[in-house]
Each structure stands twice: as structure tokens, then as C-alpha cells.
LOGU-53961 format. One record per residue: residue in three letters; x, y, z of N, C-alpha, C in turn. Coordinates in pm, whole numbers, plus 50000, padded with zeros to 5 digits. Each point is the difference from the previous one (the first is absolute). Layout:
<sites>
+-----+-------+-------+-------+-------+-------+-------+-------+-------+-------+
! res !    nu !    nv !    nw !   cau !   cav !   caw !    cu !    cv !    cw !
+-----+-------+-------+-------+-------+-------+-------+-------+-------+-------+
! ALA !     X !     Y !     Z !     X !     Y !     Z !     X !     Y !     Z !
...
+-----+-------+-------+-------+-------+-------+-------+-------+-------+-------+
</sites>
This chain:
<sites>
+-----+-------+-------+-------+-------+-------+-------+-------+-------+-------+
! res !    nu !    nv !    nw !   cau !   cav !   caw !    cu !    cv !    cw !
+-----+-------+-------+-------+-------+-------+-------+-------+-------+-------+
! MET ! 50077 ! 49882 ! 50015 ! 49959 ! 50153 ! 49973 ! 50046 ! 50096 ! 50045 !
! SER ! 49934 ! 50083 ! 49913 ! 50136 ! 50141 ! 49948 ! 49929 ! 50107 ! 50135 !
! ARG ! 50073 ! 50032 ! 50084 ! 49960 ! 50095 ! 50081 ! 50019 ! 50141 ! 49923 !
! ASN ! 49927 ! 50047 ! 49987 ! 49990 ! 50152 ! 49911 ! 49953 ! 50070 ! 50090 !
! LEU ! 49933 ! 50000 ! 50109 ! 49968 ! 50085 ! 50113 ! 50030 ! 49992 ! 50125 !
! ASP ! 50063 ! 50115 ! 50108 ! 50069 ! 50017 ! 50069 ! 49831 ! 49942 ! 50160 !
! LEU ! 49912 ! 50059 ! 49975 ! 49884 ! 50002 ! 50093 ! 49858 ! 49995 ! 49899 !
! ILE ! 49941 ! 49877 ! 50074 ! 49857 ! 50019 ! 50008 ! 49910 ! 49998 ! 50149 !
! VAL ! 49882 ! 50087 ! 49974 ! 49944 ! 50032 ! 50135 ! 49847 ! 49948 ! 49932 !
! TYR ! 49964 ! 49908 ! 50099 ! 49898 ! 49892 ! 49982 ! 49891 ! 50074 ! 50073 !
! GLY ! 49896 ! 50007 ! 50010 ! 49860 ! 50107 ! 50057 ! 50011 ! 50146 ! 49963 !
! ALA ! 50064 ! 50047 ! 49912 ! 50024 ! 50154 ! 49998 ! 49890 ! 50067 ! 50004 !
! ASN ! 49885 ! 49919 ! 49987 ! 49874 ! 50082 ! 49953 ! 49911 ! 49989 ! 50160 !
! GLY ! 50072 ! 49945 ! 50079 ! 49940 ! 50056 ! 50177 ! 50035 ! 50093 ! 50050 !
! LEU ! 49965 ! 50069 ! 50110 ! 50060 ! 50098 ! 50068 ! 50162 ! 50009 ! 50054 !
! THR ! 50021 ! 49905 ! 50045 ! 50193 ! 50022 ! 50014 ! 50086 ! 49945 ! 49868 !
! GLY ! 49954 ! 49931 ! 49911 ! 50026 ! 49976 ! 49867 ! 50025 ! 50142 ! 49916 !
! ARG ! 49855 ! 50079 ! 50005 ! 50036 ! 50121 ! 49939 ! 50085 ! 50087 ! 50082 !
! LEU ! 49995 ! 50006 ! 50111 ! 50112 ! 50075 ! 50094 ! 50169 ! 49965 ! 49968 !
! PHE ! 49977 ! 49890 ! 49968 ! 50161 ! 49952 ! 50004 ! 50045 ! 50038 ! 49831 !
! THR ! 49888 ! 49927 ! 49895 ! 49990 ! 50026 ! 49862 ! 50070 ! 50156 ! 49994 !
! GLU ! 49938 ! 50093 ! 50086 ! 49994 ! 50149 ! 49930 ! 50136 ! 50034 ! 50064 !
! TYR ! 50061 ! 49957 ! 50093 ! 50156 ! 50002 ! 50100 ! 50075 ! 49977 ! 49879 !
! VAL ! 50024 ! 49895 ! 49956 ! 50089 ! 49938 ! 49905 ! 49973 ! 50088 ! 49899 !
! SER ! 49884 ! 50037 ! 49925 ! 50023 ! 50091 ! 49909 ! 50083 ! 50126 ! 49992 !
! ARG ! 49979 ! 50055 ! 50111 ! 50032 ! 50119 ! 50026 ! 50190 ! 49962 ! 50028 !
! GLN ! 50036 ! 49915 ! 50074 ! 50103 ! 49981 ! 50049 ! 50109 ! 49945 ! 49923 !
! TYR ! 49949 ! 49893 ! 49898 ! 50101 ! 49922 ! 49913 ! 49959 ! 49987 ! 49854 !
! GLY ! 50034 ! 50104 ! 49957 ! 49961 ! 50049 ! 49879 ! 50067 ! 49913 ! 49867 !
! ASN ! 50071 ! 49962 ! 50032 ! 50093 ! 49915 ! 49927 ! 49995 ! 49843 ! 50006 !
! LEU ! 49928 ! 49964 ! 50113 ! 49937 ! 49849 ! 49992 ! 49936 ! 49931 ! 49897 !
! LYS ! 50027 ! 49881 ! 49966 ! 49950 ! 49935 ! 49930 ! 49887 ! 49909 ! 50069 !
! TRP ! 49852 ! 50035 ! 49987 ! 49916 ! 49938 ! 50117 ! 49854 ! 49953 ! 49942 !
! ALA ! 49941 ! 49983 ! 50060 ! 49831 ! 49946 ! 49950 ! 49919 ! 50014 ! 50160 !
! ILE ! 49857 ! 49996 ! 49944 ! 49894 ! 49977 ! 50103 ! 49880 ! 49902 ! 49969 !
! ALA ! 50004 ! 49932 ! 50076 ! 49948 ! 49874 ! 49989 ! 49854 ! 49979 ! 50126 !
! GLY ! 49894 ! 49932 ! 49928 ! 49893 ! 50008 ! 50087 ! 49903 ! 49882 ! 49932 !
! LYS ! 49918 ! 49954 ! 50062 ! 49851 ! 49937 ! 49925 ! 49926 ! 50071 ! 49924 !
! ASP ! 50005 ! 50129 ! 49966 ! 49915 ! 50076 ! 49938 ! 50038 ! 50120 ! 49893 !
! ARG ! 49989 ! 49969 ! 49859 ! 50096 ! 50077 ! 49926 ! 49950 ! 50120 ! 50023 !
! ASP ! 49878 ! 50054 ! 49982 ! 49928 ! 50114 ! 49967 ! 50028 ! 50111 ! 50143 !
! SER ! 50024 ! 49914 ! 50097 ! 50043 ! 50078 ! 50127 ! 50133 ! 50031 ! 50015 !
! LEU ! 50099 ! 49896 ! 49927 ! 50157 ! 50019 ! 50006 ! 49999 ! 50152 ! 49891 !
! GLU ! 49922 ! 49963 ! 49883 ! 50018 ! 50113 ! 49896 ! 49944 ! 50147 ! 50083 !
! GLU ! 49915 ! 49985 ! 50085 ! 49946 ! 50155 ! 50045 ! 50130 ! 50031 ! 50098 !
! VAL ! 50056 ! 49906 ! 50077 ! 50127 ! 50044 ! 50055 ! 50097 ! 50070 ! 49928 !
! LYS ! 50006 ! 49908 ! 49912 ! 50131 ! 50081 ! 49869 ! 49945 ! 50143 ! 49969 !
! ARG ! 49885 ! 50023 ! 49967 ! 49945 ! 50105 ! 49980 ! 49992 ! 50158 ! 50062 !
! LYS ! 49935 ! 49946 ! 50134 ! 49987 ! 50064 ! 50091 ! 50149 ! 50049 ! 50067 !
! LEU ! 50120 ! 49929 ! 50018 ! 50121 ! 50045 ! 50064 ! 50082 ! 50038 ! 49825 !
! LYS ! 49956 ! 49998 ! 49929 ! 50085 ! 50036 ! 49884 ! 50158 ! 49897 ! 49966 !
! LEU ! 49964 ! 49904 ! 50017 ! 50105 ! 49933 ! 50034 ! 50085 ! 49942 ! 49834 !
! LYS ! 50094 ! 50022 ! 49979 ! 50055 ! 50019 ! 49858 ! 49967 ! 49854 ! 49939 !
! ASN ! 49984 ! 50037 ! 49867 ! 49952 ! 49893 ! 49869 ! 50092 ! 49847 ! 50075 !
! GLU ! 50172 ! 50021 ! 50006 ! 50035 ! 49867 ! 50024 ! 49950 ! 49951 ! 50111 !
! VAL ! 49935 ! 50070 ! 50112 ! 49958 ! 49889 ! 50078 ! 49888 ! 49886 ! 49958 !
! GLN ! 50042 ! 49904 ! 50012 ! 49902 ! 49876 ! 49943 ! 49868 ! 49967 ! 50115 !
! LEU ! 49927 ! 49928 ! 49921 ! 49881 ! 49967 ! 50107 ! 49991 ! 49818 ! 49961 !
! PHE ! 49983 ! 49961 ! 50108 ! 49993 ! 49841 ! 49984 ! 49817 ! 49966 ! 50103 !
! GLU ! 49914 ! 49943 ! 49920 ! 49932 ! 49956 ! 50097 ! 49981 ! 49871 ! 50024 !
! ALA ! 50000 ! 49951 ! 50109 ! 50019 ! 49875 ! 50055 ! 49932 ! 49968 ! 50154 !
! ARG ! 49909 ! 49897 ! 49990 ! 49931 ! 50016 ! 50123 ! 50116 ! 49918 ! 50090 !
! ALA ! 49959 ! 50021 ! 50130 ! 50115 ! 49940 ! 50116 ! 50012 ! 49856 ! 50014 !
! ASP ! 49888 ! 49924 ! 49956 ! 49990 ! 49878 ! 50003 ! 50072 ! 49931 ! 49863 !
! ASP ! 50022 ! 50058 ! 49888 ! 50017 ! 49952 ! 49888 ! 50148 ! 49994 ! 49964 !
! PHE ! 50074 ! 49867 ! 50093 ! 50108 ! 49967 ! 50013 ! 50094 ! 50018 ! 49833 !
! ASP ! 49950 ! 49934 ! 49883 ! 50062 ! 50018 ! 49902 ! 50025 ! 50149 ! 49949 !
! ARG ! 49912 ! 50064 ! 50014 ! 49958 ! 50145 ! 49967 ! 50171 ! 50076 ! 50090 !
! LEU ! 49954 ! 49944 ! 50122 ! 50075 ! 50116 ! 50105 ! 50169 ! 49944 ! 49952 !
! ARG ! 50020 ! 49877 ! 49982 ! 50135 ! 49951 ! 49950 ! 50040 ! 50079 ! 49902 !
! GLU ! 49929 ! 50003 ! 49846 ! 50033 ! 50024 ! 49931 ! 50016 ! 50191 ! 50037 !
! ILE ! 49953 ! 50064 ! 50053 ! 49986 ! 50137 ! 49996 ! 50122 ! 50006 ! 50152 !
! VAL ! 50030 ! 49933 ! 50066 ! 50130 ! 50021 ! 50097 ! 50168 ! 49953 ! 49945 !
! GLY ! 49969 ! 49926 ! 49927 ! 50117 ! 49970 ! 49936 ! 50087 ! 50132 ! 49872 !
! GLN ! 49892 ! 50086 ! 50023 ! 50053 ! 50100 ! 49895 ! 50100 ! 50136 ! 50083 !
! THR ! 49939 ! 49956 ! 50156 ! 50099 ! 50138 ! 50080 ! 50094 ! 49886 ! 50093 !
! LYS ! 50035 ! 50119 ! 50084 ! 50110 ! 49983 ! 50057 ! 49895 ! 49986 ! 50195 !
! VAL ! 49917 ! 50103 ! 49995 ! 49929 ! 49993 ! 50132 ! 49849 ! 50019 ! 49968 !
! VAL ! 49978 ! 49969 ! 50119 ! 49818 ! 49986 ! 49966 ! 49974 ! 50063 ! 50138 !
! VAL ! 49898 ! 50136 ! 50002 ! 49938 ! 50010 ! 50098 ! 49866 ! 50005 ! 50015 !
! ASN ! 49944 ! 49887 ! 50123 ! 49881 ! 49958 ! 49950 ! 49904 ! 50069 ! 50147 !
! LEU ! 49916 ! 50107 ! 49935 ! 49940 ! 50095 ! 50082 ! 49866 ! 49966 ! 50003 !
! ALA ! 49899 ! 49878 ! 50000 ! 49892 ! 49978 ! 49947 ! 49996 ! 49908 ! 50134 !
! GLY ! 49923 ! 50023 ! 50064 ! 49931 ! 49908 ! 50113 ! 49856 ! 50018 ! 49974 !
! PRO ! 49931 ! 49879 ! 50106 ! 50076 ! 49979 ! 50109 ! 50119 ! 49856 ! 49958 !
! TYR ! 50076 ! 49983 ! 50059 ! 50100 ! 49943 ! 49979 ! 49990 ! 49855 ! 49978 !
! VAL ! 49953 ! 50006 ! 50138 ! 49935 ! 49820 ! 49997 ! 49904 ! 49967 ! 49899 !
! PHE ! 49960 ! 50084 ! 49878 ! 49974 ! 49926 ! 49888 ! 50056 ! 50053 ! 49872 !
! THR ! 50127 ! 50096 ! 49975 ! 50038 ! 50024 ! 49880 ! 50191 ! 49972 ! 50057 !
! GLY ! 50033 ! 49961 ! 50105 ! 50132 ! 50041 ! 49990 ! 50098 ! 49831 ! 49978 !
! THR ! 49929 ! 49889 ! 50028 ! 50032 ! 49898 ! 49990 ! 50057 ! 49954 ! 49857 !
! THR ! 49912 ! 49999 ! 49900 ! 50010 ! 49966 ! 49872 ! 50107 ! 50091 ! 49943 !
! ILE ! 50011 ! 50156 ! 50044 ! 50103 ! 50083 ! 49935 ! 50127 ! 49934 ! 50049 !
! ILE ! 50017 ! 49998 ! 50088 ! 50116 ! 49924 ! 50089 ! 50079 ! 49902 ! 49937 !
! GLU ! 49908 ! 49884 ! 49977 ! 50023 ! 49902 ! 49937 ! 50048 ! 50007 ! 49858 !
! ALA ! 49908 ! 50111 ! 49928 ! 50043 ! 49995 ! 49864 ! 50140 ! 50082 ! 49985 !
! CYS ! 50036 ! 50099 ! 50091 ! 50095 ! 50076 ! 50072 ! 50134 ! 49903 ! 49994 !
! LEU ! 50009 ! 49883 ! 50082 ! 50078 ! 49907 ! 50043 ! 50069 ! 49914 ! 49912 !
! GLU ! 49893 ! 49937 ! 49880 ! 50021 ! 49966 ! 49877 ! 50058 ! 50082 ! 49898 !
! ALA ! 49970 ! 50102 ! 50017 ! 50094 ! 50115 ! 49854 ! 50110 ! 50039 ! 50096 !
! GLY ! 50033 ! 49971 ! 50090 ! 50126 ! 50088 ! 50062 ! 50014 ! 50123 ! 50057 !
! THR ! 49857 ! 50076 ! 49997 ! 49975 ! 50107 ! 49998 ! 49992 ! 50047 ! 50149 !
! ASN ! 50056 ! 50131 ! 50063 ! 50006 ! 50051 ! 50105 ! 49834 ! 50002 ! 50056 !
! TYR ! 49921 ! 50015 ! 50080 ! 49902 ! 50017 ! 50064 ! 49967 ! 50089 ! 50141 !
! VAL ! 49949 ! 50152 ! 49974 ! 49975 ! 50036 ! 50141 ! 49846 ! 50032 ! 50027 !
! ASP ! 49969 ! 50022 ! 50093 ! 49853 ! 50033 ! 50033 ! 49984 ! 50088 ! 50118 !
! VAL ! 49874 ! 50024 ! 50071 ! 50037 ! 50105 ! 50118 ! 49837 ! 49941 ! 50081 !
! ALA ! 50013 ! 49873 ! 49997 ! 49906 ! 49886 ! 50047 ! 50059 ! 50076 ! 50211 !
! ALA ! 49857 ! 49985 ! 49998 ! 49991 ! 50016 ! 50176 ! 49932 ! 49859 ! 50076 !
! GLU ! 49930 ! 49939 ! 49873 ! 49917 ! 49898 ! 50041 ! 50064 ! 49897 ! 50062 !
! LEU ! 50028 ! 49936 ! 50114 ! 50109 ! 49931 ! 50126 ! 49980 ! 49860 ! 49926 !
! SER ! 49880 ! 49933 ! 49968 ! 49969 ! 49908 ! 49935 ! 50076 ! 49943 ! 49878 !
! PHE ! 50010 ! 50106 ! 49910 ! 50038 ! 49996 ! 49893 ! 50151 ! 50014 ! 50003 !
! ILE ! 50051 ! 50077 ! 50073 ! 50130 ! 49975 ! 50016 ! 50076 ! 49879 ! 50037 !
! ARG ! 49933 ! 49965 ! 50116 ! 50020 ! 49850 ! 50035 ! 49998 ! 49900 ! 49930 !
! ARG ! 49877 ! 49991 ! 49920 ! 50012 ! 49906 ! 49886 ! 50111 ! 49986 ! 49845 !
! SER ! 50049 ! 50157 ! 50008 ! 50037 ! 50010 ! 49894 ! 50127 ! 49987 ! 50086 !
! ILE ! 50095 ! 50015 ! 50099 ! 50096 ! 49924 ! 50076 ! 49986 ! 49836 ! 49928 !
! ASP ! 49936 ! 49967 ! 50069 ! 49933 ! 49846 ! 50008 ! 50062 ! 49918 ! 49874 !
! LEU ! 49919 ! 50092 ! 49925 ! 50007 ! 49923 ! 49826 ! 50106 ! 50028 ! 49957 !
! PHE ! 50058 ! 50112 ! 49983 ! 50104 ! 50087 ! 49913 ! 50148 ! 50003 ! 50049 !
! HIS ! 49990 ! 49984 ! 50119 ! 50159 ! 50034 ! 50052 ! 50065 ! 49910 ! 49962 !
! ARG ! 50020 ! 49918 ! 49968 ! 50106 ! 49906 ! 49963 ! 50050 ! 49999 ! 49852 !
! GLU ! 49892 ! 50024 ! 49943 ! 50016 ! 50015 ! 49836 ! 50076 ! 50139 ! 49962 !
! ALA ! 49920 ! 50111 ! 50088 ! 50056 ! 50113 ! 50001 ! 50137 ! 50062 ! 50004 !
+-----+-------+-------+-------+-------+-------+-------+-------+-------+-------+
</sites>
């Protein structure tokens, strides 16, 4: 897989995702990155409202679609997952990142998800 992106923001259409996406667009103008989430229309709205550059790609993928997620995360160095609740969205994205050798970051504060993620993925990660 070719890693033509530095970063993918998954869940860019949610509140935290929009704030993070806006921050990245203002602070890191030369970054090669994309926004992703389950609904293309809302991602296009985010791109339009935040006046993101045309180079910022959009990827539509449901958090439970492992094959699509693996395809997407294989194109980047880092995925920031901002789509919660993580107990429903995090596991499949982490699995896709592990398989693709992509770094994964989230802002989860869900203790059960964190414990489960450690139990499931610590050894492989």
C-alpha cells in the first residue's frame, strides 16, 4: 500500500472532529491529509464550511466496514479517530490500522473501551 497521506481524521463531521479538523487546517497547511466518516454529504459540508483546500481528500466508510477501513488507513501514516462512542466505533478501526501498520490515536475516555482495547491489541500493537 502506498502511504500518500500523513493523516486521516475519522469522524471529522462530529463536534470534536470538526474542531480538530479546523485546527489541523489552520496550523498545518502543507500536511497531506484527508477527512473520513460514515456520511459523505456531511464530510463535504465540513470541507465547504471550513474552506478546506481541494487537496484534502474525503473518504466515506462506516466504522464497522473492516475492508473499506483497511483500504483507507493503508494510505496514511496516522489515523485520528474522533467518532464515538468508541465502544461502537473504535475496535474495527484499530484492527484495520494494525493490519495496515498504521498508527492509531483517539481521545477515548470510555474506560471499558480502553481496557478492552488493551486486552485485545496490546500484544500486536
